[in-house]
PASEBA-1860 file (N, C-alpha, C; in nm, 3 decimals):
! residues 93
1> ITLWNVNY> 1.322/3.993/-5.250/1.346/3.962/-5.120/1.426/3.827/-5.117 ~ 1.513/3.829/-5.051/1.606/3.715/-5.016/1.602/3.661/-4.891 ~ 1.558/3.528/-4.833/1.536/3.501/-4.737/1.653/3.388/-4.684 ~ 1.703/3.388/-4.561/1.829/3.317/-4.573/1.805/3.218/-4.432 ~ 1.868/3.071/-4.471/1.804/3.000/-4.357/1.934/3.007/-4.250 ~ 1.905/3.070/-4.156/2.012/3.108/-4.040/2.045/2.969/-3.975 ~ 1.953/2.857/-3.952/1.993/2.727/-3.929/2.074/2.605/-3.995 ~ 2.111/2.687/-4.142/2.209/2.579/-4.200/2.368/2.616/-4.196
9> STDQDTDQ> 2.432/2.502/-4.184/2.556/2.509/-4.156/2.594/2.386/-4.216 ~ 2.759/2.391/-4.258/2.805/2.288/-4.313/2.895/2.231/-4.178 ~ 2.959/2.112/-4.192/3.075/2.057/-4.110/3.181/2.142/-4.091 ~ 3.235/2.173/-4.224/3.329/2.296/-4.210/3.300/2.422/-4.129 ~ 3.210/2.456/-4.137/3.143/2.574/-4.073/3.155/2.547/-3.924 ~ 3.117/2.416/-3.892/3.115/2.377/-3.750/3.235/2.365/-3.716 ~ 3.356/2.312/-3.775/3.484/2.276/-3.697/3.546/2.423/-3.715 ~ 3.544/2.512/-3.806/3.585/2.636/-3.817/3.522/2.716/-3.651
17> DTDQDILS> 3.388/2.726/-3.653/3.347/2.768/-3.562/3.397/2.739/-3.425 ~ 3.436/2.593/-3.424/3.473/2.551/-3.274/3.610/2.613/-3.252 ~ 3.720/2.609/-3.386/3.846/2.639/-3.336/3.847/2.784/-3.336 ~ 3.754/2.871/-3.377/3.750/3.020/-3.333/3.696/3.047/-3.210 ~ 3.590/2.949/-3.145/3.565/2.966/-3.013/3.655/2.919/-2.928 ~ 3.738/2.804/-2.939/3.893/2.784/-2.839/3.946/2.915/-2.861 ~ 3.998/2.965/-2.938/4.086/3.072/-2.968/4.022/3.197/-2.866 ~ 3.898/3.201/-2.893/3.819/3.320/-2.838/3.823/3.315/-2.683
25> VEERRLLL> 3.827/3.180/-2.645/3.797/3.172/-2.469/3.941/3.205/-2.438 ~ 4.052/3.137/-2.493/4.191/3.191/-2.468/4.234/3.329/-2.476 ~ 4.180/3.388/-2.579/4.200/3.541/-2.600/4.134/3.603/-2.474 ~ 4.001/3.593/-2.447/3.948/3.637/-2.317/3.966/3.623/-2.191 ~ 4.061/3.503/-2.189/4.119/3.464/-2.058/4.234/3.564/-2.050 ~ 4.281/3.615/-2.145/4.417/3.720/-2.119/4.367/3.834/-2.094 ~ 4.268/3.898/-2.163/4.198/4.007/-2.141/4.159/4.033/-1.987 ~ 4.103/3.914/-1.927/4.038/3.909/-1.805/4.140/3.912/-1.700
33> IDFCIIPR> 4.257/3.836/-1.753/4.401/3.861/-1.650/4.430/4.003/-1.640 ~ 4.439/4.084/-1.748/4.449/4.197/-1.774/4.393/4.275/-1.676 ~ 4.278/4.257/-1.681/4.158/4.336/-1.606/4.163/4.324/-1.447 ~ 4.212/4.213/-1.421/4.211/4.180/-1.290/4.355/4.209/-1.209 ~ 4.421/4.309/-1.264/4.536/4.358/-1.200/4.500/4.430/-1.068 ~ 4.376/4.473/-1.070/4.313/4.510/-0.946/4.217/4.416/-0.913 ~ 4.175/4.408/-0.784/4.069/4.329/-0.727/3.947/4.362/-0.794 ~ 3.881/4.259/-0.845/3.731/4.270/-0.913/3.668/4.181/-0.872
41> SRLEMMNF> 3.510/4.174/-0.826/3.427/4.095/-0.826/3.367/4.019/-0.966 ~ 3.331/3.885/-0.940/3.266/3.832/-1.032/3.196/3.889/-1.110 ~ 3.108/3.965/-1.059/3.034/4.044/-1.146/3.075/4.136/-1.251 ~ 3.161/4.227/-1.172/3.252/4.284/-1.274/3.331/4.249/-1.372 ~ 3.398/4.124/-1.354/3.452/4.020/-1.473/3.354/3.998/-1.571 ~ 3.237/3.976/-1.523/3.128/3.903/-1.631/3.059/4.027/-1.691 ~ 3.092/4.144/-1.622/3.020/4.269/-1.720/3.139/4.311/-1.823 ~ 3.280/4.294/-1.777/3.363/4.312/-1.870/3.384/4.205/-1.973
49> LQMKHNPT> 3.345/4.120/-1.961/3.365/3.993/-2.078/3.208/4.008/-2.140 ~ 3.131/4.073/-2.103/2.992/4.092/-2.166/2.934/3.963/-2.163 ~ 2.950/3.886/-2.025/2.868/3.784/-2.034/2.709/3.781/-1.908 ~ 2.673/3.703/-1.923/2.546/3.707/-1.821/2.519/3.578/-1.768 ~ 2.566/3.454/-1.851/2.545/3.337/-1.752/2.653/3.258/-1.675 ~ 2.649/3.293/-1.535/2.725/3.257/-1.440/2.793/3.112/-1.480 ~ 2.714/3.016/-1.490/2.777/2.885/-1.498/2.877/2.869/-1.596 ~ 2.856/2.925/-1.749/2.946/2.925/-1.801/3.075/3.022/-1.800
57> FRVNYLNP> 3.060/3.131/-1.752/3.162/3.200/-1.694/3.263/3.139/-1.608 ~ 3.183/3.062/-1.475/3.289/2.995/-1.411/3.349/2.887/-1.483 ~ 3.303/2.824/-1.547/3.359/2.668/-1.625/3.461/2.720/-1.708 ~ 3.433/2.831/-1.792/3.543/2.872/-1.908/3.615/2.950/-1.887 ~ 3.608/3.014/-1.760/3.711/3.156/-1.727/3.739/3.123/-1.577 ~ 3.671/3.158/-1.495/3.694/3.207/-1.369/3.772/3.052/-1.291 ~ 3.712/2.943/-1.286/3.787/2.834/-1.261/3.887/2.785/-1.278 ~ 3.924/2.789/-1.423/4.031/2.755/-1.490/4.154/2.851/-1.437
65> LLEKGILI> 4.143/3.010/-1.427/4.246/3.065/-1.393/4.273/3.049/-1.212 ~ 4.126/3.025/-1.169/4.193/3.015/-1.014/4.254/2.857/-0.999 ~ 4.202/2.768/-1.067/4.305/2.650/-1.070/4.460/2.624/-1.097 ~ 4.443/2.746/-1.196/4.613/2.733/-1.252/4.715/2.843/-1.157 ~ 4.633/2.891/-1.043/4.677/2.966/-0.957/4.697/3.118/-1.019 ~ 4.653/3.138/-1.141/4.683/3.273/-1.208/4.581/3.376/-1.125 ~ 4.471/3.361/-1.111/4.400/3.449/-1.006/4.377/3.376/-0.875 ~ 4.362/3.463/-0.778/4.329/3.405/-0.630/4.228/3.513/-0.577
73> MTLPDKPN> 4.170/3.432/-0.455/4.062/3.495/-0.419/4.106/3.604/-0.313 ~ 4.034/3.718/-0.292/4.093/3.807/-0.190/4.050/3.757/-0.046 ~ 3.933/3.688/-0.027/3.918/3.632/0.091/3.902/3.485/0.054 ~ 3.987/3.398/0.041/4.003/3.270/0.042/3.949/3.172/0.151 ~ 3.936/3.223/0.276/3.863/3.168/0.379/3.723/3.168/0.364 ~ 3.648/3.239/0.271/3.523/3.274/0.252/3.488/3.251/0.098 ~ 3.501/3.139/0.003/3.486/3.148/-0.114/3.347/3.222/-0.167 ~ 3.218/3.178/-0.064/3.109/3.241/-0.132/3.036/3.371/-0.079
81> SKYQKYVV> 3.166/3.453/-0.044/3.126/3.577/0.035/3.072/3.662/-0.095 ~ 2.970/3.778/-0.019/2.918/3.864/-0.153/3.050/3.968/-0.155 ~ 3.163/3.966/-0.097/3.266/4.049/-0.090/3.355/4.000/-0.168 ~ 3.354/3.884/-0.212/3.483/3.819/-0.250/3.506/3.883/-0.416 ~ 3.656/3.887/-0.406/3.695/3.972/-0.524/3.810/3.861/-0.558 ~ 3.862/3.880/-0.694/3.974/3.802/-0.739/4.068/3.907/-0.809 ~ 4.196/3.840/-0.813/4.305/3.968/-0.853/4.410/3.831/-0.892 ~ 4.502/3.920/-0.990/4.634/3.832/-1.027/4.689/3.811/-0.926
89> NAPNL> 4.755/3.671/-0.921/4.853/3.621/-0.860/5.006/3.673/-0.917 ~ 5.050/3.777/-0.845/5.182/3.809/-0.915/5.315/3.726/-0.929 ~ 5.301/3.637/-0.834/5.408/3.540/-0.873/5.407/3.433/-0.973 ~ 5.280/3.396/-1.018/5.276/3.348/-1.113/5.256/3.389/-1.255 ~ 5.279/3.516/-1.253/5.296/3.569/-1.400/5.420/3.544/-1.463
END
């Protein structure tokens, strides 16, 4: 029987994981942009990315795309509406 120490890592592993995670976020943002060609709710977007933690989704994906003007709200006057959806801002592509 072989037992592996799952908590063991080296600095090299950590650096590589960080670089891969950054790339992964960018790739996932691109996938999300393609997904939002039609209006999507926050929950639909999170399910598409297989995410469950709302704060992480907002910080890493939704807010940056909104701030850059890539995604826009369908109800900009009601940002907290349960009917809020997000769609690609065509002029910014």
